[in-house]
N, CA, C and O of each residue as an XYZ file, in Angstrom:
780
protein
N     110.012    119.631     93.969
C     110.782    118.587     93.318
C     111.455    117.714     94.376
O     112.025    118.219     95.343
N     111.380    116.392     94.178
C     111.968    115.453     95.118
C     113.491    115.499     95.041
O     114.063    115.744     93.979
N     114.129    115.265     96.166
C     115.587    115.187     96.206
C     116.087    113.777     95.888
O     117.278    113.494     96.015
N     115.162    112.884     95.468
C     115.509    111.490     95.240
C     114.957    111.040     93.892
O     113.754    111.120     93.643
N     115.852    110.566     93.024
C     115.439    109.994     91.743
C     115.334    108.485     91.950
O     116.269    107.854     92.443
N     114.192    107.912     91.571
C     113.907    106.496     91.796
C     113.805    105.799     90.445
O     113.035    106.221     89.582
N     114.584    104.729     90.261
C     114.553    103.958     89.018
C     114.368    102.481     89.348
O     115.110    101.919     90.154
N     113.390    101.868     88.730
C     113.173    100.421     88.876
C     114.166     99.680     87.986
O     114.432    100.102     86.860
N     114.708     98.586     88.487
C     115.589     97.747     87.676
C     114.731     96.733     86.912
O     113.502     96.793     86.968
N     115.371     95.810     86.203
C     114.639     94.768     85.492
C     113.875     93.852     86.443
O     112.920     93.194     86.029
N     114.277     93.801     87.694
C     113.485     93.157     88.748
C     112.952     94.311     89.582
O     113.684     94.892     90.383
N     111.689     94.641     89.400
C     111.159     95.922     89.882
C     111.267     96.125     91.391
O     111.260     97.265     91.856
N     111.365     95.042     92.166
C     111.494     95.194     93.614
C     112.898     95.638     94.031
O     113.090     96.119     95.148
N     113.865     95.480     93.148
C     115.214     95.991     93.375
C     115.251     97.393     92.765
O     114.993     97.567     91.574
N     115.573     98.383     93.585
C     115.390     99.779     93.184
C     116.714    100.530     93.235
O     117.452    100.453     94.217
N     117.002    101.262     92.153
C     118.166    102.140     92.099
C     117.722    103.534     92.511
O     116.780    104.085     91.942
N     118.396    104.098     93.493
C     118.049    105.407     94.042
C     119.206    106.362     93.826
O     120.367    106.015     94.044
N     118.875    107.566     93.395
C     119.902    108.570     93.145
C     119.554    109.851     93.895
O     118.810    110.685     93.380
N     120.085    110.015     95.108
C     119.870    111.276     95.815
C     120.502    112.432     95.042
O     121.625    112.318     94.550
N     119.781    113.531     94.940
C     120.303    114.692     94.220
C     121.416    115.360     95.025
O     121.389    115.398     96.255
N     122.382    115.879     94.295
C     123.477    116.624     94.915
C     123.346    118.093     94.545
O     122.985    118.441     93.421
N     123.648    118.940     95.511
C     123.584    120.381     95.319
C     124.983    120.927     95.533
O     125.532    120.847     96.632
N     125.559    121.485     94.466
C     126.954    121.896     94.540
C     127.176    123.368     94.254
O     126.345    124.043     93.646
N     128.313    123.836     94.707
C     128.794    125.172     94.383
C     130.317    125.128     94.425
O     130.904    124.047     94.378
N     130.955    126.272     94.511
C     132.414    126.324     94.469
C     133.085    125.592     95.636
O     134.273    125.275     95.563
N     132.335    125.321     96.710
C     132.901    124.630     97.878
C     132.890    123.121     97.740
O     133.680    122.427     98.379
N     131.977    122.604     96.892
C     131.784    121.155     96.785
C     130.314    120.856     96.608
O     129.646    121.520     95.816
N     129.788    119.868     97.326
C     128.376    119.527     97.194
C     127.804    119.037     98.512
O     128.533    118.739     99.458
N     126.455    118.961     98.549
C     125.694    118.454     99.693
C     124.624    117.518     99.156
O     124.048    117.769     98.097
N     124.353    116.434     99.889
C     123.268    115.527     99.529
C     122.677    114.899    100.778
O     123.360    114.745    101.791
N     121.408    114.539    100.701
C     120.773    113.725    101.741
C     120.963    112.269    101.341
O     120.346    111.816    100.377
N     121.793    111.533    102.051
C     122.000    110.127    101.702
C     120.836    109.266    102.176
O     120.599    108.185    101.637
N     120.114    109.743    103.178
C     118.921    109.025    103.641
C     117.948    110.023    104.242
O     118.325    110.866    105.055
N     116.688    109.916    103.830
C     115.608    110.727    104.365
C     114.422    109.783    104.502
O     113.912    109.289    103.496
N     113.974    109.522    105.723
C     112.938    108.513    105.964
C     111.685    108.776    105.138
O     111.092    107.834    104.613
N     111.275    110.015    105.012
C     110.054    110.332    104.262
C     110.217    109.972    102.779
O     109.372    109.284    102.207
N     111.300    110.437    102.169
C     111.535    110.171    100.745
C     111.712    108.683    100.467
O     111.172    108.163     99.491
N     112.467    108.000    101.320
C     112.735    106.590    101.092
C     111.493    105.740    101.338
O     111.306    104.724    100.670
N     110.641    106.134    102.283
C     109.380    105.423    102.496
C     108.475    105.571    101.284
O     107.805    104.616    100.889
N     108.448    106.759    100.691
C     107.661    106.951     99.468
C     108.185    106.068     98.340
O     107.403    105.563     97.533
N     109.484    105.881     98.279
C     110.085    105.092     97.199
C     110.022    103.591     97.443
O     109.844    102.818     96.502
N     110.168    103.167     98.707
C     110.359    101.751     99.012
C     109.249    101.121     99.830
O     109.213     99.900     99.978
N     108.345    101.925    100.364
C     107.389    101.407    101.324
C     107.991    101.482    102.713
O     109.018    102.126    102.926
N     107.349    100.824    103.641
C     107.775    100.905    105.041
C     108.942     99.953    105.312
O     108.744     98.751    105.486
N     110.140    100.494    105.344
C     111.342     99.738    105.684
C     112.011    100.486    106.830
O     112.302    101.676    106.711
N     112.254     99.802    107.927
C     112.905    100.420    109.080
C     114.311     99.833    109.192
O     114.483     98.657    109.512
N     115.302    100.664    108.924
C     116.684    100.204    109.009
C     117.160    100.257    110.450
O     116.903    101.229    111.161
N     117.868     99.188    110.887
C     118.253     99.067    112.294
C     119.760     98.983    112.501
O     120.229     99.031    113.638
N     120.522     98.858    111.424
C     121.964     98.674    111.571
C     122.653     99.226    110.336
O     122.169     99.044    109.219
N     123.782     99.901    110.528
C     124.624    100.386    109.432
C     125.922     99.591    109.434
O     126.523     99.371    110.486
N     126.353     99.161    108.246
C     127.583     98.398    108.092
C     128.497     99.108    107.109
O     128.031     99.853    106.246
N     129.793     98.880    107.238
C     130.758     99.486    106.332
C     131.860     98.474    106.053
O     132.335     97.795    106.963
N     132.268     98.378    104.772
C     133.329     97.444    104.390
C     134.358     98.160    103.534
O     134.015     98.973    102.675
N     135.612     97.852    103.778
C     136.723     98.394    102.996
C     137.389     97.247    102.248
O     137.627     96.182    102.817
N     137.687     97.468    100.974
C     138.406     96.478    100.164
C     139.620     97.158     99.552
O     139.485     98.142     98.826
N     140.801     96.636     99.842
C     142.040     97.265     99.384
C     142.284     97.067     97.895
O     142.886     97.923     97.246
N     141.818     95.938     97.343
C     142.175     95.603     95.965
C     140.981     95.628     95.025
O     139.861     95.300     95.415
N     141.233     96.017     93.792
C     140.255     95.858     92.719
C     140.023     94.361     92.514
O     140.964     93.569     92.571
N     138.764     93.975     92.274
C     138.439     92.570     92.074
C     138.055     91.834     93.338
O     137.813     90.627     93.299
N     137.992     92.539     94.468
C     137.512     91.908     95.693
C     136.031     91.614     95.512
O     135.253     92.509     95.181
N     135.641     90.366     95.726
C     134.258     89.954     95.530
C     133.690     89.449     96.849
O     134.258     88.570     97.497
N     132.561     90.023     97.227
C     131.874     89.629     98.465
C     130.477     89.148     98.095
O     129.686     89.895     97.520
N     130.182     87.903     98.427
C     128.852     87.389     98.122
C     128.928     86.018     97.490
O     129.994     85.435     97.290
N     127.771     85.553     97.196
C     126.418     86.121     97.294
C     125.848     85.785     98.678
O     125.761     84.610     99.035
N     125.467     86.779     99.444
C     125.061     86.582    100.829
C     123.586     86.909    101.052
O     122.992     87.706    100.326
N     123.013     86.276    102.073
C     121.665     86.601    102.551
C     121.482     85.997    103.933
O     122.273     85.155    104.357
N     120.442     86.425    104.632
C     120.055     85.803    105.894
C     118.716     85.105    105.692
O     117.767     85.670    105.148
N     118.674     83.850    106.154
C     117.453     83.055    106.068
C     116.435     83.519    107.119
O     116.812     84.114    108.128
N     115.138     83.243    106.877
C     114.149     83.451    107.933
C     114.513     82.582    109.127
O     115.057     81.496    108.930
N     114.243     83.000    110.332
C     113.347     84.107    110.677
C     114.019     85.473    110.781
O     113.421     86.414    111.302
N     115.266     85.597    110.289
C     116.006     86.857    110.407
C     116.473     87.389    109.048
O     117.654     87.697    108.892
N     115.577     87.505    108.063
C     116.015     88.020    106.756
C     116.369     89.500    106.838
O     116.005     90.185    107.793
N     117.072     89.974    105.838
C     117.487     91.391    105.804
C     117.242     91.989    104.425
O     117.515     91.360    103.403
N     116.725     93.206    104.413
C     116.775     94.063    103.226
C     118.013     94.940    103.389
O     118.444     95.213    104.510
N     118.585     95.383    102.259
C     119.810     96.187    102.311
C     119.671     97.424    101.426
O     119.012     97.394    100.386
N     120.298     98.497    101.857
C     120.409     99.721    101.067
C     121.897    100.031    100.964
O     122.526    100.432    101.943
N     122.458     99.840     99.762
C     123.906     99.866     99.562
C     124.340    101.142     98.854
O     123.680    101.592     97.917
N     125.459    101.730     99.303
C     126.056    102.866     98.613
C     127.570    102.801     98.768
O     128.092    102.111     99.644
N     128.257    103.524     97.910
C     129.726    103.519     97.909
C     130.234    104.847     98.443
O     129.810    105.909     97.988
N     131.146    104.786     99.413
C     131.745    105.979    100.003
C     133.013    106.397     99.272
O     133.328    107.584     99.188
N     133.746    105.406     98.738
C     134.974    105.672     97.989
C     135.144    104.555     96.971
O     134.981    103.380     97.299
N     135.473    104.924     95.732
C     135.671    103.932     94.691
C     134.385    103.600     93.959
O     133.511    104.451     93.792
N     134.277    102.330     93.516
C     133.097    101.897     92.774
C     132.971    100.376     92.852
O     133.949     99.663     93.076
N     131.733     99.898     92.661
C     131.458     98.464     92.706
C     130.457     98.092     91.614
O     129.713     98.936     91.114
N     130.460     96.814     91.260
C     129.372     96.221     90.499
C     128.553     95.450     91.514
O     129.036     94.482     92.102
N     127.302     95.880     91.724
C     126.450     95.377     92.801
C     125.357     94.491     92.211
O     124.719     94.861     91.226
N     125.140     93.317     92.814
C     124.239     92.312     92.247
C     123.212     91.861     93.275
O     123.526     91.684     94.452
N     121.968     91.676     92.804
C     120.899     91.087     93.610
C     120.308     89.922     92.825
O     120.062     90.036     91.624
N     120.078     88.788     93.517
C     119.513     87.584     92.896
C     118.207     87.254     93.601
O     118.172     87.136     94.826
N     117.132     87.105     92.833
C     115.809     86.816     93.382
C     115.741     85.360     93.851
O     115.890     84.436     93.051
N     115.514     85.166     95.153
C     115.415     83.826     95.746
C     113.993     83.504     96.209
O     113.790     82.526     96.928
N     113.024     84.295     95.815
C     111.651     84.129     96.299
C     110.889     83.123     95.431
O     110.560     83.402     94.278
N     110.618     81.959     96.003
C     109.857     80.933     95.279
C     108.509     81.510     94.854
O     107.825     82.165     95.639
N     108.141     81.256     93.597
C     106.878     81.765     93.068
C     106.993     83.116     92.403
O     106.041     83.579     91.775
N     108.150     83.763     92.530
C     108.353     85.062     91.893
C     108.509     84.869     90.390
O     109.122     83.894     89.956
N     107.964     85.785     89.587
C     108.171     85.677     88.140
C     109.636     85.867     87.737
O     110.010     85.568     86.603
N     110.462     86.362     88.659
C     111.885     86.558     88.351
C     112.781     85.661     89.223
O     113.959     85.962     89.416
N     112.222     84.560     89.748
C     112.991     83.649     90.592
C     114.247     83.175     89.859
O     114.178     82.730     88.713
N     115.387     83.278     90.530
C     116.653     82.828     89.960
C     117.298     83.806     89.002
O     118.378     83.532     88.477
N     116.656     84.947     88.760
C     117.247     85.972     87.900
C     118.029     86.970     88.744
O     117.804     87.109     89.947
N     118.946     87.654     88.088
C     119.772     88.642     88.788
C     119.707     89.975     88.061
O     119.396     90.047     86.872
N     120.009     91.030     88.816
C     120.229     92.359     88.250
C     121.528     92.881     88.829
O     121.905     92.551     89.953
N     122.208     93.705     88.038
C     123.460     94.298     88.485
C     123.503     95.767     88.123
O     123.043     96.169     87.054
N     124.053     96.559     89.012
C     124.196     98.000     88.809
C     125.586     98.427     89.259
O     126.126     97.893     90.228
N     126.157     99.387     88.553
C     127.412     99.991     88.991
C     127.086    101.136     89.934
O     126.326    102.041     89.589
N     127.665    101.090     91.127
C     127.513    102.152     92.116
C     128.860    102.816     92.308
O     129.883    102.139     92.411
N     128.864    104.144     92.356
C     130.119    104.883     92.501
C     130.021    105.923     93.604
O     128.945    106.440     93.904
N     131.163    106.214     94.196
C     131.197    107.307     95.174
C     130.902    108.628     94.480
O     130.196    109.472     95.032
N     131.427    108.816     93.286
C     131.217    110.067     92.553
C     129.752    110.292     92.206
O     129.273    111.424     92.259
N     129.036    109.232     91.854
C     127.633    109.362     91.456
C     126.653    109.337     92.615
O     125.562    109.898     92.510
N     127.022    108.693     93.724
C     126.160    108.649     94.896
C     124.964    107.711     94.779
O     124.046    107.781     95.596
N     124.959    106.822     93.762
C     123.832    105.911     93.587
C     123.725    104.955     94.788
O     124.709    104.656     95.465
N     122.486    104.488     95.019
C     122.234    103.503     96.059
C     121.343    102.409     95.483
O     120.479    102.682     94.650
N     121.550    101.180     95.922
C     120.718    100.077     95.466
C     119.978     99.495     96.659
O     120.579     99.156     97.679
N     118.645     99.383     96.511
C     117.825     98.730     97.534
C     117.616     97.286     97.124
O     117.099     96.999     96.044
N     118.028     96.373     98.008
C     117.875     94.941     97.795
C     116.907     94.426     98.859
O     117.248     94.412    100.042
N     115.699     94.001     98.457
C     114.695     93.576     99.440
C     115.040     92.255    100.108
O     115.979     91.567     99.708
N     114.278     91.914    101.118
C     114.358     90.582    101.719
C     114.030     89.547    100.650
O     113.224     89.794     99.753
N     114.667     88.389    100.758
C     114.412     87.334     99.786
C     115.341     87.372     98.588
O     115.109     86.682     97.596
N     116.385     88.170     98.676
C     117.378     88.265     97.603
C     118.760     87.959     98.163
O     119.064     88.298     99.307
N     119.596     87.314     97.347
C     121.014     87.211     97.660
C     121.687     88.472     97.131
O     121.257     89.043     96.129
N     122.739     88.895     97.811
C     123.428     90.135     97.443
C     124.936     89.887     97.392
O     125.496     89.155     98.209
N     125.569     90.517     96.410
C     127.018     90.460     96.327
C     127.536     91.616     95.499
O     126.784     92.260     94.767
N     128.824     91.873     95.620
C     129.437     92.924     94.792
C     130.910     92.639     94.591
O     131.541     91.916     95.362
N     131.445     93.233     93.521
C     132.889     93.206     93.325
C     133.374     94.642     93.149
O     132.686     95.488     92.578
N     134.577     94.889     93.654
C     135.138     96.230     93.573
C     135.724     96.459     92.188
O     136.359     95.575     91.613
N     135.502     97.653     91.664
C     135.978     98.012     90.335
C     137.256     98.839     90.371
O     137.843     99.138     89.332
N     137.680     99.205     91.578
C     138.925     99.945     91.744
C     139.467     99.678     93.150
O     138.719     99.256     94.031
N     140.754     99.921     93.361
C     141.320     99.686     94.692
C     140.796    100.689     95.708
O     140.244    101.732     95.357
N     140.984    100.341     96.977
C     140.631    101.214     98.108
C     139.172    101.661     98.040
O     138.868    102.851     98.112
N     138.287    100.690     97.900
C     136.852    100.964     97.813
C     136.196    100.733     99.166
O     136.455     99.739     99.843
N     135.339    101.679     99.541
C     134.569    101.567    100.785
C     133.088    101.543    100.458
O     132.596    102.359     99.678
N     132.382    100.592    101.067
C     130.948    100.410    100.853
C     130.240    100.530    102.195
O     130.699     99.986    103.200
N     129.120    101.247    102.204
C     128.278    101.363    103.391
C     126.897    100.848    103.040
O     126.392    101.087    101.943
N     126.291    100.139    103.982
C     124.926     99.694    103.722
C     124.123     99.599    105.005
O     124.617     99.225    106.069
N     122.854     99.959    104.849
C     121.882     99.852    105.920
C     121.165     98.513    105.772
O     120.970     98.030    104.657
N     120.774     97.915    106.896
C     119.983     96.688    106.871
C     118.777     96.859    107.790
O     118.816     97.615    108.761
N     117.709     96.141    107.463
C     116.493     96.259    108.272
C     116.334     95.120    109.276
O     115.276     94.968    109.886
N     117.382     94.324    109.444
C     117.384     93.258    110.441
C     118.786     93.121    111.004
O     119.771     93.335    110.297
N     118.874     92.767    112.266
C     120.177     92.629    112.899
C     120.906     91.384    112.378
O     120.273     90.420    111.948
N     122.225     91.419    112.421
C     123.021     90.274    112.011
C     122.690     89.081    112.903
O     122.699     89.190    114.129
N     122.399     87.943    112.277
C     122.070     86.707    112.992
C     122.932     85.592    112.407
O     122.571     85.012    111.382
N     124.064     85.280    113.040
C     124.996     84.307    112.454
C     124.362     82.951    112.180
O     124.771     82.258    111.249
N     123.373     82.561    112.971
C     122.725     81.266    112.761
C     121.870     81.239    111.487
O     121.491     80.165    111.022
N     121.568     82.404    110.925
C     120.765     82.508    109.697
C     121.607     82.915    108.492
O     121.086     83.064    107.386
N     122.903     83.093    108.706
C     123.812     83.527    107.654
C     123.921     82.438    106.588
O     124.133     81.268    106.907
N     123.775     82.828    105.321
C     123.825     81.861    104.223
C     124.334     82.534    102.964
O     124.536     83.748    102.933
N     124.540     81.729    101.915
C     125.016     82.298    100.668
C     124.993     81.293     99.540
O     124.696     80.114     99.733
N     125.313     81.788     98.359
C     125.406     80.980     97.145
C     126.701     81.320     96.420
O     127.256     82.406     96.590
N     127.168     80.393     95.624
C     128.417     80.582     94.877
C     128.294     81.772     93.930
O     127.327     81.884     93.177
N     129.269     82.641     93.978
C     129.263     83.871     93.180
C     129.297     83.586     91.678
O     128.752     84.352     90.883
N     129.939     82.483     91.297
C     130.144     82.155     89.884
C     129.295     80.964     89.441
O     129.675     80.224     88.534
N     128.144     80.789     90.087
C     127.273     79.664     89.773
C     126.852     79.708     88.296
O     126.350     80.734     87.838
N     127.047     78.622     87.548
C     126.718     78.647     86.122
C     125.220     78.767     85.842
O     124.833     79.284     84.794
N     124.384     78.306     86.749
C     122.936     78.437     86.565
C     122.517     79.899     86.633
O     121.683     80.345     85.846
N     123.091     80.641     87.566
C     122.766     82.068     87.702
C     123.401     82.873     86.573
O     122.807     83.839     86.095
N     124.588     82.489     86.147
C     125.291     83.112     85.011
C     125.380     84.634     85.146
O     125.034     85.375     84.226
N     125.845     85.078     86.301
C     126.013     86.519     86.527
C     127.181     87.023     85.678
O     128.254     86.421     85.663
N     126.963     88.111     84.988
C     127.994     88.687     84.107
C     128.886     89.634     84.909
O     128.827     90.853     84.747
N     129.706     89.053     85.771
C     130.635     89.859     86.574
C     131.643     90.540     85.652
O     132.018     89.968     84.628
N     132.087     91.740     85.991
C     133.054     92.444     85.143
C     134.509     92.046     85.411
O     135.437     92.772     85.054
N     134.693     90.890     86.042
C     136.037     90.359     86.299
C     136.052     88.884     85.928
O     135.005     88.242     85.847
N     137.238     88.358     85.705
C     137.391     86.932     85.415
C     137.518     86.170     86.732
O     137.822     86.766     87.766
N     137.287     84.850     86.701
C     137.484     84.065     87.922
C     138.900     84.196     88.491
O     139.095     84.139     89.705
N     139.882     84.371     87.607
C     141.271     84.512     88.071
C     141.495     85.836     88.797
O     142.363     85.925     89.665
N     140.729     86.854     88.456
C     140.862     88.167     89.087
C     140.108     88.284     90.410
O     140.384     89.185     91.202
N     139.163     87.384     90.654
C     138.315     87.485     91.837
C     139.099     87.184     93.110
O     139.775     86.161     93.218
N     138.995     88.091     94.060
C     139.622     87.923     95.376
C     138.501     87.618     96.357
O     137.644     88.463     96.615
N     138.510     86.395     96.909
C     137.402     85.897     97.732
C     137.873     85.507     99.122
O     139.038     85.166     99.324
N     136.955     85.562    100.075
C     137.232     85.006    101.398
C     137.164     83.485    101.304
O     136.573     82.943    100.370
N     137.768     82.796    102.273
C     137.685     81.337    102.302
C     136.230     80.897    102.388
O     135.837     79.913    101.761
N     135.435     81.620    103.160
C     134.008     81.301    103.309
C     133.291     81.394    101.960
O     132.525     80.499    101.605
N     133.536     82.471    101.210
C     132.838     82.658     99.942
C     133.286     81.666     98.868
O     132.534     81.386     97.935
N     134.489     81.141     98.992
C     134.958     80.126     98.045
C     134.192     78.813     98.196
O     134.183     77.997     97.274
N     133.551     78.599     99.345
C     132.904     77.318     99.644
C     131.381     77.389     99.605
O     130.721     76.428    100.001
N     130.805     78.491     99.143
C     129.350     78.610     99.144
C     128.734     77.637     98.135
O     129.339     77.349     97.102
N     127.529     77.129     98.434
C     126.922     76.088     97.599
C     126.344     76.607     96.281
O     126.196     77.810     96.071
N     126.027     75.658     95.408
C     125.447     75.959     94.102
C     123.961     76.255     94.217
O     123.284     75.771     95.124
N     123.466     77.053     93.289
C     122.043     77.388     93.240
C     121.191     76.135     93.006
O     120.086     76.037     93.539
N     121.686     75.185     92.224
C     120.931     73.957     91.926
C     120.639     73.143     93.179
O     119.665     72.392     93.217
N     121.479     73.285     94.210
C     121.298     72.548     95.460
C     120.517     73.342     96.506
O     120.314     72.877     97.627
N     120.087     74.527     96.132
C     119.457     75.459     97.074
C     117.955     75.227     97.142
O     117.282     75.170     96.112
N     117.431     75.092     98.359
C     115.984     75.036     98.586
C     115.617     76.340     99.273
O     115.981     76.564    100.428
N     114.906     77.188     98.572
C     114.657     78.538     99.079
C     113.661     78.546    100.231
O     112.609     77.912    100.151
N     113.992     79.263    101.304
C     113.037     79.454    102.399
C     112.154     80.687    102.182
O     111.285     80.985    103.002
N     112.383     81.404    101.068
C     111.661     82.653    100.798
C     110.487     82.390     99.868
O     110.582     81.576     98.950
N     109.380     83.083    100.108
C     108.190     82.976     99.264
C     107.829     84.343     98.726
O     107.919     85.350     99.429
N     107.423     84.364     97.481
C     107.011     85.609     96.827
C     105.580     85.946     97.247
O     104.678     85.114     97.159
N     105.400     87.167     97.697
C     104.075     87.655     98.051
C     103.849     88.949     97.295
O     104.525     89.949     97.538
N     102.895     88.924     96.376
C     102.638     90.077     95.531
C     102.319     91.320     96.357
O     102.788     92.415     96.047
N     101.520     91.145     97.410
C     101.136     92.290     98.243
C     102.338     92.891     98.963
O     102.353     94.085     99.264
N     103.350     92.059     99.239
C     104.515     92.539     99.972
C     105.561     93.137     99.049
O     106.501     93.790     99.504
N     105.398     92.912     97.749
C     106.376     93.443     96.806
C     106.287     94.959     96.767
O     105.231     95.539     97.019
N     107.401     95.590     96.449
C     107.450     97.047     96.380
C     106.498     97.531     95.284
O     106.499     96.998     94.175
N     105.695     98.534     95.599
C     104.726     99.060     94.628
C     105.413     99.867     93.556
O     104.753    100.386     92.656
């Protein structure tokens, strides 16, 4: 039996992963990452950098972020403490789900992880105070390729679990452009999509 439960979201290339936990009177143990299991679930993805973010307040919203080619990034997101509503938006021109989003609740208690492939914008909001998020990326940070879209874009119509008044944003994220003005540098390739 696999130690990893794999669930496809409504956008099948975005994958919800649930590593199994093994517990007893002391607590529990889990494999948060196993190259063999994750390769079977996601295909060949080589993660090169681990990132961690702490948010003190409920309603902290980060996103929607992505890196443009030639330095795009896939992400594998999990929560170390607290919980988040995690969102991926398909930016791949020609994709049958172009401009659509999926959202999943990730919790420290549940140990869920969300895989967001290259060609997607990513963002999340914290559902409780003192939340810590860790994520792996398959490309190094490249500030010259750093980009994003407005979190509350009406065209995307993401159903965030907070109101605009509750959202706590960075100055940078407050100024991100609208999806209607976005010309995507990403192209959908069926062969490259997750099987």
